[in-house]
C-alpha positions in Angstrom: 70.7 19.0 21.4 72.4 15.7 21.6 75.7 16.5 23.3 77.0 19.5 25.3 80.6 20.0 24.0 81.0 23.0 26.3 81.6 20.7 29.3 84.9 19.4 27.7 86.4 22.9 27.2 88.7 24.4 29.9 87.5 27.4 31.8 89.7 30.5 31.9 89.1 34.3 31.6 88.1 35.0 28.0 87.0 31.4 27.3 84.5 31.7 30.1 82.6 34.5 28.2 82.7 32.4 25.1 81.5 29.3 27.0 78.7 31.3 28.5 77.7 32.6 25.1 77.7 29.1 23.7 75.7 27.8 26.6 73.2 30.6 26.2 73.1 29.9 22.4 72.6 26.2 23.1 69.8 27.0 25.5 68.2 29.3 23.0 68.4 26.7 20.2 67.0 24.1 22.5 64.0 26.4 23.3 63.5 27.0 19.6 63.7 23.3 18.9 61.1 22.6 21.6 58.8 25.3 20.3 59.2 23.9 16.7 58.3 20.4 17.9 55.2 21.8 19.7 54.2 23.7 16.6 54.7 20.7 14.3 52.6 18.6 16.7 49.8 21.2 16.7 49.9 21.5 12.9 49.6 17.7 12.6 46.7 17.7 15.0 44.9 20.4 13.0 45.6 18.5 9.8 44.1 15.4 11.4 41.0 17.4 12.4 40.6 19.1 9.0 41.4 16.2 6.6 37.9 14.8 6.8 36.5 18.2 6.0 38.8 18.6 3.0 37.8 15.1 1.8 34.2 16.1 2.1 34.7 19.3 0.2 36.5 17.5 -2.6 33.6 15.0 -2.8 31.0 17.9 -2.8 32.9 19.7 -5.6 32.9 16.5 -7.6 29.1 16.1 -7.1 28.6 19.8 -8.0 30.6 19.3 -11.2 28.6 16.2 -12.1 25.3 18.0 -11.4 26.5 20.9 -13.6 27.3 18.5 -16.4 23.8 17.0 -16.1 22.3 20.4 -16.3 24.3 21.3 -19.3 23.3 18.0 -21.0 19.7 18.7 -20.1 19.9 22.2 -21.5 21.3 20.9 -24.8 18.5 18.3 -25.0 16.0 21.1 -24.4 17.5 23.2 -27.2 17.2 20.3 -29.6 13.6 19.7 -28.5 12.8 23.5 -28.8 14.2 23.5 -32.4 11.9 20.5 -33.2 8.9 22.3 -31.6 9.7 25.5 -33.5 9.8 23.5 -36.8 6.5 21.9 -35.9 5.0 25.3 -35.0 6.1 26.7 -38.4 4.3 23.8 -40.1 1.2 24.3 -38.0 1.2 28.1 -38.6 1.5 27.5 -42.4 -1.4 25.1 -42.3 -3.6 27.5 -40.3 -2.7 30.3 -42.8 -3.8 28.0 -45.7 -7.0 27.1 -43.9 -7.7 30.8 -43.2 -7.1 31.6 -46.8 -9.4 28.8 -47.9 -12.0 30.1 -45.5 -11.8 33.6 -47.0 -12.0 32.2 -50.5 -15.0 30.1 -49.6 -16.6 33.1 -47.9 -16.0 35.3 -50.9 -17.5 32.7 -53.2 -20.5 32.2 -51.0 -21.2 36.0 -50.9 -21.0 36.2 -54.6 -23.4 33.3 -54.9 -25.8 34.9 -52.5 -25.6 38.3 -54.3 -26.3 36.6 -57.6 -29.2 34.7 -56.1 -30.8 37.7 -54.6 -30.4 39.8 -57.7 -33.6 40.2 -59.7 -33.6 38.2 -62.8 -33.9 40.5 -65.8 -35.6 37.8 -67.9 -38.7 37.5 -65.8 
């Protein structure tokens, strides 16, 4: 505290108890003030120690978010590519079905020709 006003008051019977209580209160407030100053100093020291950690955490979170965005962009590109591959696969499958059908048609025609060739000719 800045000034002790209790020194200026006269001392008599009842006033002495009041002065003692005020002095005790002043002492108690001074102790609290000292404890608060120490606590503030300790908090400031801890903040000084942890600030670089928090800055690093914020930077790491920012990098994680950027990485997550890149992953999401990559996934979207893969989805587009997958749709294109699926369309190409459908075209390929249709072509294979047509070739397969053509093969069966040719095979059937060949069998019929072979059967006709191997059949005895009734005119001879």
